[in-house]
N, C-alpha and C positions, 0 to 999 in steps of 0.2 A: 488333198494330201496334207497331213499335219506336219508342222515344222518340228524337228527334233531340237531339244535344248542341249547345247554343248555342255559336257561335264568334264571335270578333271578325271584323268585316267589313273588307275592304280598301276603299279608295275606289271601285274598279271594281265590286266586289260590292255595295256599298251603293247605287251608282247602278242596278245591275241590279235589286235588290230594290225600289227606288223605281219603276222602270219597270213591273215586274210588278204591284206594288200599284196603280198608276194604271190599268193595263190591266184588272185585275179590277174595279176600281171603275167604270170606263167600261162594261164589258161587262154587269155586273149592276145598275148604277145604284142601288146601295145600299152602305152601309158593310159591310165584311167583315173578318173576322179571319183572317189568314194563319197557319196553324199550322206549316207547314214548307215549305221550298223545297229541292229537291235535284236534282242533275244526274242525268239518265238516261244510262246508258252513257257514263261519263266518258272512256273510251278511244276513243270514236267520232269519226270525222272530221266536220267541219262539213258536208261535202257529203252524207254518209250521213244525218246528222240532218235536213237539209233534205228529202232524199228521203223519209224516214219521215213527215215532216209532210205532204208532198204526197200520199203514199199514204193517209194518214189522212183528209185532206180529200176525196179522191176517194171513199173508202169511205163517208164521211158523206153526200156528195151522192147516191151510188147507193142507199144505204139509205133515203133520204128519198123515193125514187120508188116508186110502187106497181107491182107486177108484174101483167101482164095474163094 
């Protein structure tokens, strides 16, 4: 696993980190240490990124169902 290099955050990125931190805390209902946050596929369009999340959500739902 590669080490991430800490960088100075812009106001927009600092707000994004705060939102991600709050979401993690709300989801697991316990304190957590965020080791890194990185953008996946930085050249990807927002529409493609949303579609990937939708597909992952469907995969998660279908995998939770038992096959007969």
